[in-house]
C-alpha positions in Angstrom: -0.1 0.1 0.2 1.5 3.1 -1.1 2.3 5.8 1.7 -0.3 9.2 1.7 1.4 12.3 1.5 0.2 15.9 2.8 2.0 18.8 2.3 0.5 21.8 4.2 1.8 25.2 3.3 1.0 27.9 5.7 4.2 30.4 5.6 3.8 33.8 3.8 4.9 33.8 0.2 5.6 37.7 0.7 8.0 36.8 3.7 9.6 33.5 3.5 10.7 31.2 0.1 9.0 28.3 2.0 5.8 28.2 -0.2 7.8 28.0 -3.4 10.0 25.3 -2.1 7.0 23.3 -0.8 5.6 23.6 -4.2 8.7 22.7 -5.9 8.9 19.5 -3.9 5.2 18.8 -4.4 5.8 18.5 -8.0 8.8 16.7 -7.6 6.8 14.2 -5.1 3.7 14.4 -7.4 5.4 12.3 -10.3 5.9 9.1 -8.0 3.2 6.5 -7.1 2.1 7.9 -3.8 -1.1 9.7 -3.6 -0.3 13.2 -2.7 -2.7 16.2 -1.3 -1.4 20.0 -0.9 -3.1 22.3 2.0 -2.8 25.8 1.3 -3.9 28.2 4.7 -2.8 31.5 6.1 -1.3 33.7 3.3 0.1 30.8 1.2 -3.1 30.7 -1.3 -1.9 33.9 -2.8 0.6 31.7 -4.9 -2.7 30.7 -7.0 -3.5 34.6 -7.7 -2.9 35.7 -11.1 -2.3 38.8 -9.5 0.6 38.0 -7.6 4.0 38.6 -9.2 6.4 40.0 -6.8 6.3 36.9 -4.3 9.5 35.3 -3.3 10.9 33.0 -5.5 7.7 33.9 -8.2 9.8 32.0 -10.4 9.8 28.5 -9.1 6.0 29.1 -8.4 5.4 29.9 -11.9 7.6 26.6 -13.2 6.1 24.1 -10.6 2.6 25.1 -10.1 1.4 24.5 -13.5 2.9 20.8 -13.5 1.1 20.4 -10.4 -1.9 21.4 -12.4 -1.3 19.5 -15.0 -0.6 16.1 -13.2 -4.1 16.6 -11.1 -2.2 17.0 -8.0 -5.1 18.0 -5.3 -4.9 21.6 -3.9 -6.8 22.5 -1.2 -7.4 25.8 0.2 -8.4 26.6 4.0 -11.8 28.3 3.7 -10.9 30.7 6.2 -7.7 32.0 4.3 -10.0 31.8 1.2 -11.9 35.1 2.7 -8.4 37.1 2.9 -7.8 36.4 -1.2 -10.2 36.3 -4.5 -8.8 33.7 -6.5 -12.0 33.9 -8.7 -9.6 34.3 -11.8 -6.9 31.5 -10.8 -5.6 29.6 -13.5 -5.2 26.7 -11.1 -7.7 23.9 -10.0 -8.3 23.7 -6.4 -11.0 22.9 -3.7 -12.1 24.8 -0.7 -12.0 22.8 2.4 -13.5 23.6 5.5 -11.3 23.1 9.0 -13.1 19.8 9.6 -12.1 18.8 6.2 -8.6 19.9 6.5 -8.4 18.2 9.7 -9.3 14.7 8.1 -7.0 15.9 5.4 -4.3 16.3 7.7 -5.2 13.1 9.9 -5.2 10.8 6.5 -1.7 11.4 5.7 1.0 8.8 6.5 3.4 11.7 6.4 2.7 15.4 6.7 5.0 18.2 5.7 4.7 21.6 6.6 6.2 24.1 5.2 
């Protein structure tokens, strides 16, 4: 049975390189046989916005996020975090998760990486 991987990204992409690195790692892990899910919370959902072009390591985000989208790696956005940003024009697929679903996703992972 393959291990289930969950990547929780909660760092602010304006202040840290961690969201970009998490996306790069997720894209790399996404080509493997282990199921992978990515959860964005706090300020990190801003990486999905087409209006953000001054984030730290935006070049890494713009390189690897489309790959994740193409490979159908599930991306979940915390509902509370979504209230802070408008992602209606986002070119990326994502699903909104309430706190209960986010908790279930995290609990369902064999391995959870937090950035």
